[in-house]
PDB file with one MODEL, atoms N, CA, C and O in Angstrom:
MODEL        1
ATOM      1  N   MET A   1     109.068 152.761  86.255  1.00  0.00           N
ATOM      2  CA  MET A   1     107.627 152.686  86.290  1.00  0.00           C
ATOM      3  C   MET A   1     107.140 151.910  84.966  1.00  0.00           C
ATOM      4  O   MET A   1     106.209 151.105  84.956  1.00  0.00           O
ATOM      5  N   LYS A   2     107.836 152.239  83.963  1.00  0.00           N
ATOM      6  CA  LYS A   2     107.488 151.714  82.505  1.00  0.00           C
ATOM      7  C   LYS A   2     107.757 150.219  82.628  1.00  0.00           C
ATOM      8  O   LYS A   2     106.947 149.438  82.128  1.00  0.00           O
ATOM      9  N   ARG A   3     108.794 149.786  83.232  1.00  0.00           N
ATOM     10  CA  ARG A   3     109.139 148.344  83.183  1.00  0.00           C
ATOM     11  C   ARG A   3     108.118 147.453  83.784  1.00  0.00           C
ATOM     12  O   ARG A   3     107.840 146.359  83.293  1.00  0.00           O
ATOM     13  N   GLU A   4     107.449 148.030  85.069  1.00  0.00           N
ATOM     14  CA  GLU A   4     106.535 147.511  85.837  1.00  0.00           C
ATOM     15  C   GLU A   4     105.206 147.375  85.097  1.00  0.00           C
ATOM     16  O   GLU A   4     104.387 146.496  85.362  1.00  0.00           O
ATOM     17  N   LYS A   5     105.056 148.258  84.200  1.00  0.00           N
ATOM     18  CA  LYS A   5     103.616 148.190  83.443  1.00  0.00           C
ATOM     19  C   LYS A   5     103.893 147.147  82.297  1.00  0.00           C
ATOM     20  O   LYS A   5     103.001 146.362  81.974  1.00  0.00           O
ATOM     21  N   THR A   6     105.100 147.132  81.692  1.00  0.00           N
ATOM     22  CA  THR A   6     105.415 146.113  80.742  1.00  0.00           C
ATOM     23  C   THR A   6     105.370 144.575  81.400  1.00  0.00           C
ATOM     24  O   THR A   6     104.953 143.640  80.716  1.00  0.00           O
ATOM     25  N   ILE A   7     105.773 144.399  82.614  1.00  0.00           N
ATOM     26  CA  ILE A   7     105.738 143.231  83.316  1.00  0.00           C
ATOM     27  C   ILE A   7     104.301 142.871  83.566  1.00  0.00           C
ATOM     28  O   ILE A   7     103.916 141.726  83.330  1.00  0.00           O
ATOM     29  N   ASN A   8     103.523 143.754  84.014  1.00  0.00           N
ATOM     30  CA  ASN A   8     102.172 143.616  84.196  1.00  0.00           C
ATOM     31  C   ASN A   8     101.268 143.147  83.140  1.00  0.00           C
ATOM     32  O   ASN A   8     100.377 142.310  83.280  1.00  0.00           O
ATOM     33  N   TYR A   9     101.631 143.852  81.936  1.00  0.00           N
ATOM     34  CA  TYR A   9     100.846 143.678  80.579  1.00  0.00           C
ATOM     35  C   TYR A   9     101.382 142.161  80.202  1.00  0.00           C
ATOM     36  O   TYR A   9     100.548 141.358  79.784  1.00  0.00           O
ATOM     37  N   ARG A  10     102.626 141.799  80.328  1.00  0.00           N
ATOM     38  CA  ARG A  10     103.226 140.482  79.928  1.00  0.00           C
ATOM     39  C   ARG A  10     102.279 139.382  80.728  1.00  0.00           C
ATOM     40  O   ARG A  10     101.528 138.561  80.201  1.00  0.00           O
ATOM     41  N   ASN A  11     102.503 139.574  82.054  1.00  0.00           N
ATOM     42  CA  ASN A  11     101.840 138.555  82.982  1.00  0.00           C
ATOM     43  C   ASN A  11     100.215 138.569  82.724  1.00  0.00           C
ATOM     44  O   ASN A  11      99.602 137.531  82.974  1.00  0.00           O
ATOM     45  N   ALA A  12      99.573 139.599  82.280  1.00  0.00           N
ATOM     46  CA  ALA A  12      98.065 139.530  82.036  1.00  0.00           C
ATOM     47  C   ALA A  12      98.060 138.605  80.884  1.00  0.00           C
ATOM     48  O   ALA A  12      97.437 137.547  80.970  1.00  0.00           O
ATOM     49  N   PHE A  13      98.784 138.959  79.686  1.00  0.00           N
ATOM     50  CA  PHE A  13      98.651 138.240  78.508  1.00  0.00           C
ATOM     51  C   PHE A  13      98.930 136.720  78.705  1.00  0.00           C
ATOM     52  O   PHE A  13      98.206 135.877  78.176  1.00  0.00           O
ATOM     53  N   LEU A  14     100.004 136.394  79.486  1.00  0.00           N
ATOM     54  CA  LEU A  14     100.303 135.059  79.594  1.00  0.00           C
ATOM     55  C   LEU A  14      99.215 134.288  80.430  1.00  0.00           C
ATOM     56  O   LEU A  14      98.999 133.091  80.243  1.00  0.00           O
ATOM     57  N   HIS A  15      98.618 134.956  81.258  1.00  0.00           N
ATOM     58  CA  HIS A  15      97.427 134.481  82.210  1.00  0.00           C
ATOM     59  C   HIS A  15      96.311 134.141  81.228  1.00  0.00           C
ATOM     60  O   HIS A  15      95.787 133.027  81.253  1.00  0.00           O
ATOM     61  N   LYS A  16      95.946 135.071  80.377  1.00  0.00           N
ATOM     62  CA  LYS A  16      94.865 135.006  79.420  1.00  0.00           C
ATOM     63  C   LYS A  16      95.178 133.830  78.273  1.00  0.00           C
ATOM     64  O   LYS A  16      94.304 133.117  77.780  1.00  0.00           O
ATOM     65  N   LEU A  17      96.447 133.778  77.982  1.00  0.00           N
ATOM     66  CA  LEU A  17      96.763 132.666  76.982  1.00  0.00           C
ATOM     67  C   LEU A  17      96.765 131.392  77.660  1.00  0.00           C
ATOM     68  O   LEU A  17      96.492 130.418  76.959  1.00  0.00           O
ATOM     69  N   GLN A  18      97.039 131.184  78.987  1.00  0.00           N
ATOM     70  CA  GLN A  18      97.014 129.890  79.680  1.00  0.00           C
ATOM     71  C   GLN A  18      95.569 129.686  79.827  1.00  0.00           C
ATOM     72  O   GLN A  18      95.199 128.520  79.692  1.00  0.00           O
ATOM     73  N   LEU A  19      94.621 130.619  80.089  1.00  0.00           N
ATOM     74  CA  LEU A  19      93.228 130.289  80.224  1.00  0.00           C
ATOM     75  C   LEU A  19      92.615 129.889  78.901  1.00  0.00           C
ATOM     76  O   LEU A  19      91.711 129.054  78.903  1.00  0.00           O
ATOM     77  N   CYS A  20      93.055 130.442  77.734  1.00  0.00           N
ATOM     78  CA  CYS A  20      92.611 130.008  76.420  1.00  0.00           C
ATOM     79  C   CYS A  20      93.006 128.531  75.978  1.00  0.00           C
ATOM     80  O   CYS A  20      92.382 127.757  75.251  1.00  0.00           O
ATOM     81  N   LEU A  21      94.203 128.369  76.616  1.00  0.00           N
ATOM     82  CA  LEU A  21      94.643 126.914  76.166  1.00  0.00           C
ATOM     83  C   LEU A  21      94.240 125.828  77.232  1.00  0.00           C
ATOM     84  O   LEU A  21      94.758 124.712  77.276  1.00  0.00           O
ATOM     85  N   PHE A  22      93.216 126.298  78.126  1.00  0.00           N
ATOM     86  CA  PHE A  22      92.750 125.554  79.067  1.00  0.00           C
ATOM     87  C   PHE A  22      93.850 124.890  80.023  1.00  0.00           C
ATOM     88  O   PHE A  22      93.776 123.726  80.416  1.00  0.00           O
ATOM     89  N   LEU A  23      94.811 125.724  80.324  1.00  0.00           N
ATOM     90  CA  LEU A  23      95.766 125.465  81.351  1.00  0.00           C
ATOM     91  C   LEU A  23      95.480 126.253  82.517  1.00  0.00           C
ATOM     92  O   LEU A  23      95.017 127.392  82.456  1.00  0.00           O
ATOM     93  N   GLN A  24      95.800 125.550  83.746  1.00  0.00           N
ATOM     94  CA  GLN A  24      95.914 126.369  85.002  1.00  0.00           C
ATOM     95  C   GLN A  24      96.921 127.381  85.065  1.00  0.00           C
ATOM     96  O   GLN A  24      98.060 127.087  84.700  1.00  0.00           O
ATOM     97  N   PRO A  25      96.632 128.664  85.523  1.00  0.00           N
ATOM     98  CA  PRO A  25      97.690 129.551  85.675  1.00  0.00           C
ATOM     99  C   PRO A  25      98.718 129.147  86.723  1.00  0.00           C
ATOM    100  O   PRO A  25      98.313 128.802  87.833  1.00  0.00           O
ATOM    101  N   GLN A  26     100.061 129.165  86.439  1.00  0.00           N
ATOM    102  CA  GLN A  26     101.075 128.840  87.389  1.00  0.00           C
ATOM    103  C   GLN A  26     101.169 129.728  88.474  1.00  0.00           C
ATOM    104  O   GLN A  26     101.165 130.957  88.401  1.00  0.00           O
ATOM    105  N   PRO A  27     101.261 128.980  89.565  1.00  0.00           N
ATOM    106  CA  PRO A  27     101.348 129.759  90.910  1.00  0.00           C
ATOM    107  C   PRO A  27     102.709 130.459  90.983  1.00  0.00           C
ATOM    108  O   PRO A  27     103.647 130.043  90.304  1.00  0.00           O
ATOM    109  N   SER A  28     102.824 131.467  91.758  1.00  0.00           N
ATOM    110  CA  SER A  28     103.992 132.327  91.951  1.00  0.00           C
ATOM    111  C   SER A  28     104.930 131.453  92.861  1.00  0.00           C
ATOM    112  O   SER A  28     104.520 130.479  93.492  1.00  0.00           O
ATOM    113  N   LEU A  29     106.175 131.879  92.867  1.00  0.00           N
ATOM    114  CA  LEU A  29     107.209 131.199  93.422  1.00  0.00           C
ATOM    115  C   LEU A  29     106.859 131.030  95.001  1.00  0.00           C
ATOM    116  O   LEU A  29     107.108 129.985  95.602  1.00  0.00           O
ATOM    117  N   SER A  30     106.278 132.125  95.593  1.00  0.00           N
ATOM    118  CA  SER A  30     106.008 132.196  97.121  1.00  0.00           C
ATOM    119  C   SER A  30     104.826 131.161  97.322  1.00  0.00           C
ATOM    120  O   SER A  30     104.793 130.499  98.359  1.00  0.00           O
ATOM    121  N   GLU A  31     103.845 131.010  96.335  1.00  0.00           N
ATOM    122  CA  GLU A  31     102.776 130.049  96.693  1.00  0.00           C
ATOM    123  C   GLU A  31     103.290 128.769  96.424  1.00  0.00           C
ATOM    124  O   GLU A  31     102.797 127.844  97.070  1.00  0.00           O
ATOM    125  N   GLN A  32     104.316 128.475  95.479  1.00  0.00           N
ATOM    126  CA  GLN A  32     104.850 127.197  95.385  1.00  0.00           C
ATOM    127  C   GLN A  32     105.529 126.633  96.622  1.00  0.00           C
ATOM    128  O   GLN A  32     105.315 125.508  97.075  1.00  0.00           O
ATOM    129  N   ASN A  33     106.431 127.596  97.157  1.00  0.00           N
ATOM    130  CA  ASN A  33     107.086 127.290  98.272  1.00  0.00           C
ATOM    131  C   ASN A  33     106.228 127.035  99.590  1.00  0.00           C
ATOM    132  O   ASN A  33     106.635 126.290 100.481  1.00  0.00           O
ATOM    133  N   SER A  34     105.028 127.698  99.648  1.00  0.00           N
ATOM    134  CA  SER A  34     104.189 127.695 100.780  1.00  0.00           C
ATOM    135  C   SER A  34     103.502 126.270 100.556  1.00  0.00           C
ATOM    136  O   SER A  34     103.359 125.518 101.520  1.00  0.00           O
ATOM    137  N   ASN A  35     103.135 125.955  99.449  1.00  0.00           N
ATOM    138  CA  ASN A  35     102.545 124.582  99.069  1.00  0.00           C
ATOM    139  C   ASN A  35     103.408 123.318  99.438  1.00  0.00           C
ATOM    140  O   ASN A  35     103.032 122.225  99.862  1.00  0.00           O
ATOM    141  N   LEU A  36     104.599 123.752  99.173  1.00  0.00           N
ATOM    142  CA  LEU A  36     105.710 122.434  99.473  1.00  0.00           C
ATOM    143  C   LEU A  36     105.934 122.266 100.898  1.00  0.00           C
ATOM    144  O   LEU A  36     106.199 121.153 101.351  1.00  0.00           O
ATOM    145  N   VAL A  37     105.831 123.469 101.759  1.00  0.00           N
ATOM    146  CA  VAL A  37     105.943 123.358 103.187  1.00  0.00           C
ATOM    147  C   VAL A  37     104.593 122.673 103.706  1.00  0.00           C
ATOM    148  O   VAL A  37     104.675 121.852 104.619  1.00  0.00           O
ATOM    149  N   ASN A  38     103.518 122.951 103.220  1.00  0.00           N
ATOM    150  CA  ASN A  38     102.330 122.582 103.760  1.00  0.00           C
ATOM    151  C   ASN A  38     101.988 121.163 103.553  1.00  0.00           C
ATOM    152  O   ASN A  38     101.481 120.500 104.458  1.00  0.00           O
ATOM    153  N   ASN A  39     102.285 120.611 102.232  1.00  0.00           N
ATOM    154  CA  ASN A  39     102.008 119.253 101.768  1.00  0.00           C
ATOM    155  C   ASN A  39     102.853 118.230 102.274  1.00  0.00           C
ATOM    156  O   ASN A  39     102.615 117.085 101.890  1.00  0.00           O
ATOM    157  N   LYS A  40     103.956 118.453 103.199  1.00  0.00           N
ATOM    158  CA  LYS A  40     104.807 117.424 103.564  1.00  0.00           C
ATOM    159  C   LYS A  40     103.954 116.405 104.380  1.00  0.00           C
ATOM    160  O   LYS A  40     103.378 116.733 105.417  1.00  0.00           O
ATOM    161  N   LYS A  41     103.910 115.257 103.897  1.00  0.00           N
ATOM    162  CA  LYS A  41     103.244 114.320 104.837  1.00  0.00           C
ATOM    163  C   LYS A  41     104.011 113.070 104.824  1.00  0.00           C
ATOM    164  O   LYS A  41     104.425 112.729 103.716  1.00  0.00           O
ATOM    165  N   GLY A  42     104.290 112.311 105.831  1.00  0.00           N
ATOM    166  CA  GLY A  42     104.894 110.981 105.889  1.00  0.00           C
ATOM    167  C   GLY A  42     104.213 109.907 105.398  1.00  0.00           C
ATOM    168  O   GLY A  42     103.098 110.109 104.917  1.00  0.00           O
ATOM    169  N   LEU A  43     104.658 108.818 105.424  1.00  0.00           N
ATOM    170  CA  LEU A  43     104.128 107.517 105.245  1.00  0.00           C
ATOM    171  C   LEU A  43     103.035 107.066 106.300  1.00  0.00           C
ATOM    172  O   LEU A  43     103.268 107.242 107.496  1.00  0.00           O
ATOM    173  N   SER A  44     102.009 106.568 105.943  1.00  0.00           N
ATOM    174  CA  SER A  44     101.029 106.139 106.902  1.00  0.00           C
ATOM    175  C   SER A  44     101.498 104.811 107.611  1.00  0.00           C
ATOM    176  O   SER A  44     101.750 103.772 107.001  1.00  0.00           O
ATOM    177  N   PHE A  45     101.577 104.968 108.897  1.00  0.00           N
ATOM    178  CA  PHE A  45     102.215 104.002 109.659  1.00  0.00           C
ATOM    179  C   PHE A  45     101.406 102.593 109.689  1.00  0.00           C
ATOM    180  O   PHE A  45     101.984 101.510 109.599  1.00  0.00           O
ATOM    181  N   PRO A  46     100.044 102.731 109.821  1.00  0.00           N
ATOM    182  CA  PRO A  46      99.146 101.533 109.686  1.00  0.00           C
ATOM    183  C   PRO A  46      99.356 100.759 108.296  1.00  0.00           C
ATOM    184  O   PRO A  46      99.601  99.563 108.138  1.00  0.00           O
ATOM    185  N   LEU A  47      99.206 101.684 107.408  1.00  0.00           N
ATOM    186  CA  LEU A  47      99.371 101.063 105.913  1.00  0.00           C
ATOM    187  C   LEU A  47     100.636 100.416 105.795  1.00  0.00           C
ATOM    188  O   LEU A  47     100.677  99.354 105.174  1.00  0.00           O
ATOM    189  N   LEU A  48     101.764 100.931 106.338  1.00  0.00           N
ATOM    190  CA  LEU A  48     103.100 100.451 106.229  1.00  0.00           C
ATOM    191  C   LEU A  48     103.305  99.070 106.804  1.00  0.00           C
ATOM    192  O   LEU A  48     103.939  98.136 106.313  1.00  0.00           O
ATOM    193  N   ILE A  49     102.525  99.137 108.142  1.00  0.00           N
ATOM    194  CA  ILE A  49     102.714  97.751 108.729  1.00  0.00           C
ATOM    195  C   ILE A  49     101.820  96.688 108.095  1.00  0.00           C
ATOM    196  O   ILE A  49     102.153  95.505 108.163  1.00  0.00           O
ATOM    197  N   ILE A  50     100.698  97.064 107.483  1.00  0.00           N
ATOM    198  CA  ILE A  50      99.683  96.165 106.759  1.00  0.00           C
ATOM    199  C   ILE A  50     100.679  95.595 105.415  1.00  0.00           C
ATOM    200  O   ILE A  50     100.775  94.392 105.173  1.00  0.00           O
ATOM    201  N   ALA A  51     101.230  96.420 104.784  1.00  0.00           N
ATOM    202  CA  ALA A  51     101.958  96.059 103.673  1.00  0.00           C
ATOM    203  C   ALA A  51     103.116  95.194 104.045  1.00  0.00           C
ATOM    204  O   ALA A  51     103.413  94.221 103.351  1.00  0.00           O
ATOM    205  N   ILE A  52     103.821  95.540 105.187  1.00  0.00           N
ATOM    206  CA  ILE A  52     104.988  94.489 105.485  1.00  0.00           C
ATOM    207  C   ILE A  52     104.397  93.072 105.923  1.00  0.00           C
ATOM    208  O   ILE A  52     104.992  92.049 105.582  1.00  0.00           O
ATOM    209  N   ILE A  53     103.249  93.013 106.664  1.00  0.00           N
ATOM    210  CA  ILE A  53     102.660  91.822 107.121  1.00  0.00           C
ATOM    211  C   ILE A  53     102.325  90.955 105.870  1.00  0.00           C
ATOM    212  O   ILE A  53     102.802  89.839 105.664  1.00  0.00           O
ATOM    213  N   ILE A  54     101.463  91.592 105.078  1.00  0.00           N
ATOM    214  CA  ILE A  54     100.959  90.913 103.825  1.00  0.00           C
ATOM    215  C   ILE A  54     102.043  90.584 102.840  1.00  0.00           C
ATOM    216  O   ILE A  54     101.912  89.562 102.165  1.00  0.00           O
ATOM    217  N   GLY A  55     103.077  91.330 102.692  1.00  0.00           N
ATOM    218  CA  GLY A  55     104.287  90.988 101.833  1.00  0.00           C
ATOM    219  C   GLY A  55     104.882  89.693 102.495  1.00  0.00           C
ATOM    220  O   GLY A  55     105.152  88.727 101.781  1.00  0.00           O
ATOM    221  N   VAL A  56     105.076  89.666 103.772  1.00  0.00           N
ATOM    222  CA  VAL A  56     105.717  88.471 104.287  1.00  0.00           C
ATOM    223  C   VAL A  56     104.771  87.128 104.076  1.00  0.00           C
ATOM    224  O   VAL A  56     105.164  86.002 103.772  1.00  0.00           O
ATOM    225  N   ALA A  57     103.549  87.520 104.296  1.00  0.00           N
ATOM    226  CA  ALA A  57     102.640  86.226 104.070  1.00  0.00           C
ATOM    227  C   ALA A  57     102.770  85.699 102.633  1.00  0.00           C
ATOM    228  O   ALA A  57     102.835  84.500 102.361  1.00  0.00           O
ATOM    229  N   ILE A  58     102.804  86.758 101.685  1.00  0.00           N
ATOM    230  CA  ILE A  58     102.900  86.155 100.222  1.00  0.00           C
ATOM    231  C   ILE A  58     104.151  85.470 100.078  1.00  0.00           C
ATOM    232  O   ILE A  58     104.169  84.455  99.382  1.00  0.00           O
ATOM    233  N   TYR A  59     105.282  85.904 100.674  1.00  0.00           N
ATOM    234  CA  TYR A  59     106.449  85.299 100.485  1.00  0.00           C
ATOM    235  C   TYR A  59     106.527  83.925 101.048  1.00  0.00           C
ATOM    236  O   TYR A  59     107.073  83.011 100.430  1.00  0.00           O
ATOM    237  N   LYS A  60     105.909  83.756 102.376  1.00  0.00           N
ATOM    238  CA  LYS A  60     105.613  82.505 103.027  1.00  0.00           C
ATOM    239  C   LYS A  60     104.922  81.561 102.124  1.00  0.00           C
ATOM    240  O   LYS A  60     105.339  80.429 101.880  1.00  0.00           O
ATOM    241  N   ASP A  61     103.819  82.096 101.630  1.00  0.00           N
ATOM    242  CA  ASP A  61     103.072  81.233 100.846  1.00  0.00           C
ATOM    243  C   ASP A  61     103.403  80.587  99.421  1.00  0.00           C
ATOM    244  O   ASP A  61     102.767  79.677  98.890  1.00  0.00           O
ATOM    245  N   PHE A  62     104.487  81.219  98.927  1.00  0.00           N
ATOM    246  CA  PHE A  62     104.991  80.860  97.625  1.00  0.00           C
ATOM    247  C   PHE A  62     106.058  79.758  97.773  1.00  0.00           C
ATOM    248  O   PHE A  62     106.943  79.831  98.626  1.00  0.00           O
ATOM    249  N   ASP A  63     105.927  78.633  96.822  1.00  0.00           N
ATOM    250  CA  ASP A  63     106.666  77.660  97.005  1.00  0.00           C
ATOM    251  C   ASP A  63     107.934  77.855  95.643  1.00  0.00           C
ATOM    252  O   ASP A  63     107.720  77.728  94.438  1.00  0.00           O
ATOM    253  N   PHE A  64     109.015  78.133  96.202  1.00  0.00           N
ATOM    254  CA  PHE A  64     109.965  78.399  95.152  1.00  0.00           C
ATOM    255  C   PHE A  64     110.616  77.199  94.324  1.00  0.00           C
ATOM    256  O   PHE A  64     111.259  77.327  93.282  1.00  0.00           O
ATOM    257  N   LYS A  65     110.335  76.052  94.965  1.00  0.00           N
ATOM    258  CA  LYS A  65     110.868  74.878  94.126  1.00  0.00           C
ATOM    259  C   LYS A  65     109.836  74.639  93.001  1.00  0.00           C
ATOM    260  O   LYS A  65     110.312  74.409  91.889  1.00  0.00           O
ATOM    261  N   ASN A  66     108.546  74.659  93.125  1.00  0.00           N
ATOM    262  CA  ASN A  66     107.462  74.568  91.992  1.00  0.00           C
ATOM    263  C   ASN A  66     107.068  75.904  91.369  1.00  0.00           C
ATOM    264  O   ASN A  66     106.385  75.896  90.345  1.00  0.00           O
ATOM    265  N   LEU A  67     107.458  77.045  91.922  1.00  0.00           N
ATOM    266  CA  LEU A  67     106.987  78.263  91.432  1.00  0.00           C
ATOM    267  C   LEU A  67     105.562  78.521  91.434  1.00  0.00           C
ATOM    268  O   LEU A  67     104.983  79.163  90.558  1.00  0.00           O
ATOM    269  N   ARG A  68     105.013  77.992  92.459  1.00  0.00           N
ATOM    270  CA  ARG A  68     103.455  78.135  92.661  1.00  0.00           C
ATOM    271  C   ARG A  68     103.246  78.483  94.130  1.00  0.00           C
ATOM    272  O   ARG A  68     104.091  78.416  95.022  1.00  0.00           O
ATOM    273  N   PHE A  69     101.909  78.884  94.232  1.00  0.00           N
ATOM    274  CA  PHE A  69     101.385  79.303  95.801  1.00  0.00           C
ATOM    275  C   PHE A  69     100.730  78.045  96.167  1.00  0.00           C
ATOM    276  O   PHE A  69     100.155  77.277  95.396  1.00  0.00           O
ATOM    277  N   GLU A  70     100.890  77.919  97.492  1.00  0.00           N
ATOM    278  CA  GLU A  70     100.317  76.732  98.155  1.00  0.00           C
ATOM    279  C   GLU A  70      98.801  76.884  98.125  1.00  0.00           C
ATOM    280  O   GLU A  70      98.063  75.934  97.863  1.00  0.00           O
ATOM    281  N   LYS A  71      98.374  78.075  98.394  1.00  0.00           N
ATOM    282  CA  LYS A  71      96.866  78.402  98.427  1.00  0.00           C
ATOM    283  C   LYS A  71      96.714  79.436  97.380  1.00  0.00           C
ATOM    284  O   LYS A  71      96.923  80.604  97.709  1.00  0.00           O
ATOM    285  N   PRO A  72      96.343  79.132  96.040  1.00  0.00           N
ATOM    286  CA  PRO A  72      96.353  80.190  95.050  1.00  0.00           C
ATOM    287  C   PRO A  72      94.965  81.231  95.312  1.00  0.00           C
ATOM    288  O   PRO A  72      95.010  82.424  95.014  1.00  0.00           O
ATOM    289  N   ALA A  73      93.933  80.680  95.820  1.00  0.00           N
ATOM    290  CA  ALA A  73      92.988  81.726  96.039  1.00  0.00           C
ATOM    291  C   ALA A  73      93.202  82.671  96.997  1.00  0.00           C
ATOM    292  O   ALA A  73      92.752  83.804  96.823  1.00  0.00           O
ATOM    293  N   LEU A  74      94.011  82.303  98.297  1.00  0.00           N
ATOM    294  CA  LEU A  74      94.295  83.251  99.322  1.00  0.00           C
ATOM    295  C   LEU A  74      95.394  84.032  98.815  1.00  0.00           C
ATOM    296  O   LEU A  74      95.516  85.164  99.284  1.00  0.00           O
ATOM    297  N   ALA A  75      96.319  83.595  97.837  1.00  0.00           N
ATOM    298  CA  ALA A  75      97.295  84.354  97.333  1.00  0.00           C
ATOM    299  C   ALA A  75      96.815  85.586  96.456  1.00  0.00           C
ATOM    300  O   ALA A  75      97.465  86.630  96.404  1.00  0.00           O
ATOM    301  N   ILE A  76      95.724  85.400  95.826  1.00  0.00           N
ATOM    302  CA  ILE A  76      95.252  86.415  95.032  1.00  0.00           C
ATOM    303  C   ILE A  76      94.649  87.551  95.809  1.00  0.00           C
ATOM    304  O   ILE A  76      94.731  88.732  95.472  1.00  0.00           O
ATOM    305  N   VAL A  77      94.029  87.089  96.890  1.00  0.00           N
ATOM    306  CA  VAL A  77      93.442  88.116  97.923  1.00  0.00           C
ATOM    307  C   VAL A  77      94.610  88.804  98.604  1.00  0.00           C
ATOM    308  O   VAL A  77      94.439  89.978  98.931  1.00  0.00           O
ATOM    309  N   TYR A  78      95.785  88.219  98.863  1.00  0.00           N
ATOM    310  CA  TYR A  78      97.032  88.688  99.425  1.00  0.00           C
ATOM    311  C   TYR A  78      97.526  89.779  98.494  1.00  0.00           C
ATOM    312  O   TYR A  78      97.756  90.942  98.827  1.00  0.00           O
ATOM    313  N   ILE A  79      97.655  89.272  97.330  1.00  0.00           N
ATOM    314  CA  ILE A  79      98.372  90.196  96.350  1.00  0.00           C
ATOM    315  C   ILE A  79      97.555  91.398  95.991  1.00  0.00           C
ATOM    316  O   ILE A  79      98.155  92.471  95.919  1.00  0.00           O
ATOM    317  N   LEU A  80      96.430  91.370  95.784  1.00  0.00           N
ATOM    318  CA  LEU A  80      95.446  92.388  95.613  1.00  0.00           C
ATOM    319  C   LEU A  80      95.513  93.470  96.775  1.00  0.00           C
ATOM    320  O   LEU A  80      95.635  94.678  96.574  1.00  0.00           O
ATOM    321  N   THR A  81      95.408  92.819  98.103  1.00  0.00           N
ATOM    322  CA  THR A  81      95.511  93.830  99.130  1.00  0.00           C
ATOM    323  C   THR A  81      96.884  94.446  99.330  1.00  0.00           C
ATOM    324  O   THR A  81      96.934  95.614  99.716  1.00  0.00           O
ATOM    325  N   PHE A  82      97.965  93.793  99.112  1.00  0.00           N
ATOM    326  CA  PHE A  82      99.336  94.246  98.929  1.00  0.00           C
ATOM    327  C   PHE A  82      99.492  95.408  98.031  1.00  0.00           C
ATOM    328  O   PHE A  82     100.187  96.391  98.287  1.00  0.00           O
ATOM    329  N   LEU A  83      98.732  95.209  96.864  1.00  0.00           N
ATOM    330  CA  LEU A  83      98.944  96.145  95.857  1.00  0.00           C
ATOM    331  C   LEU A  83      98.223  97.413  96.067  1.00  0.00           C
ATOM    332  O   LEU A  83      98.719  98.492  95.745  1.00  0.00           O
ATOM    333  N   MET A  84      97.003  97.289  96.627  1.00  0.00           N
ATOM    334  CA  MET A  84      96.062  98.408  97.134  1.00  0.00           C
ATOM    335  C   MET A  84      96.866  99.308  98.177  1.00  0.00           C
ATOM    336  O   MET A  84      96.923 100.538  98.143  1.00  0.00           O
ATOM    337  N   THR A  85      97.447  98.516  99.062  1.00  0.00           N
ATOM    338  CA  THR A  85      98.117  99.092 100.175  1.00  0.00           C
ATOM    339  C   THR A  85      99.239  99.963  99.738  1.00  0.00           C
ATOM    340  O   THR A  85      99.368 101.124 100.127  1.00  0.00           O
ATOM    341  N   VAL A  86     100.080  99.337  98.880  1.00  0.00           N
ATOM    342  CA  VAL A  86     101.238  99.916  98.327  1.00  0.00           C
ATOM    343  C   VAL A  86     100.702 101.264  97.420  1.00  0.00           C
ATOM    344  O   VAL A  86     101.394 102.280  97.367  1.00  0.00           O
ATOM    345  N   PHE A  87      99.686 101.180  96.872  1.00  0.00           N
ATOM    346  CA  PHE A  87      99.178 102.282  96.024  1.00  0.00           C
ATOM    347  C   PHE A  87      98.766 103.510  96.885  1.00  0.00           C
ATOM    348  O   PHE A  87      98.992 104.663  96.517  1.00  0.00           O
ATOM    349  N   PHE A  88      98.156 103.198  98.033  1.00  0.00           N
ATOM    350  CA  PHE A  88      97.757 104.159  98.914  1.00  0.00           C
ATOM    351  C   PHE A  88      98.913 104.776  99.506  1.00  0.00           C
ATOM    352  O   PHE A  88      98.889 105.992  99.696  1.00  0.00           O
ATOM    353  N   LEU A  89      99.971 104.065  99.839  1.00  0.00           N
ATOM    354  CA  LEU A  89     101.212 104.561 100.476  1.00  0.00           C
ATOM    355  C   LEU A  89     101.952 105.569  99.423  1.00  0.00           C
ATOM    356  O   LEU A  89     102.448 106.629  99.805  1.00  0.00           O
ATOM    357  N   VAL A  90     101.977 105.170  98.165  1.00  0.00           N
ATOM    358  CA  VAL A  90     102.740 105.898  97.260  1.00  0.00           C
ATOM    359  C   VAL A  90     101.903 107.200  96.705  1.00  0.00           C
ATOM    360  O   VAL A  90     102.489 108.248  96.430  1.00  0.00           O
ATOM    361  N   LYS A  91     100.558 107.051  96.571  1.00  0.00           N
ATOM    362  CA  LYS A  91      99.818 108.012  95.911  1.00  0.00           C
ATOM    363  C   LYS A  91      99.838 109.502  96.846  1.00  0.00           C
ATOM    364  O   LYS A  91      99.602 109.555  98.053  1.00  0.00           O
ATOM    365  N   LYS A  92     100.152 110.577  96.035  1.00  0.00           N
ATOM    366  CA  LYS A  92     100.100 111.823  96.630  1.00  0.00           C
ATOM    367  C   LYS A  92      98.773 112.349  96.948  1.00  0.00           C
ATOM    368  O   LYS A  92      97.932 112.229  96.057  1.00  0.00           O
ATOM    369  N   PRO A  93      98.390 112.956  98.137  1.00  0.00           N
ATOM    370  CA  PRO A  93      97.150 113.578  98.412  1.00  0.00           C
ATOM    371  C   PRO A  93      96.883 114.584  97.513  1.00  0.00           C
ATOM    372  O   PRO A  93      97.837 115.203  97.041  1.00  0.00           O
ATOM    373  N   LYS A  94      95.728 114.865  97.181  1.00  0.00           N
ATOM    374  CA  LYS A  94      95.201 115.854  96.212  1.00  0.00           C
ATOM    375  C   LYS A  94      95.065 117.183  97.030  1.00  0.00           C
ATOM    376  O   LYS A  94      94.297 117.196  97.992  1.00  0.00           O
ATOM    377  N   GLY A  95      95.742 118.246  96.706  1.00  0.00           N
ATOM    378  CA  GLY A  95      95.638 119.369  97.488  1.00  0.00           C
ATOM    379  C   GLY A  95      94.456 120.343  96.807  1.00  0.00           C
ATOM    380  O   GLY A  95      94.184 120.442  95.611  1.00  0.00           O
ATOM    381  N   LYS A  96      93.850 121.015  97.920  1.00  0.00           N
ATOM    382  CA  LYS A  96      92.532 121.778  97.545  1.00  0.00           C
ATOM    383  C   LYS A  96      92.932 123.262  97.713  1.00  0.00           C
ATOM    384  O   LYS A  96      92.111 124.152  97.492  1.00  0.00           O
TER     385      LYS A  96
ENDMDL
END
């Protein structure tokens, strides 16, 4: 019984310390495990297809002999779209 009180006091102290340091309290192990199970999301199939198609278009538009793009303005649009697509594929969703 005395050990449980000591653990509760210690946990309360650590919680207050974290709040004072503007840190979020750490979730318990069971909360962490449930969050890992619930937050498993695969890659977005449409974004993956878009990234592959635009990546191939960039590759085909590049002239390897002169190290230049055949259509520079279109290449800029392709590259920006490709980077945005890869960003959205890699980005982790924010949990609420």
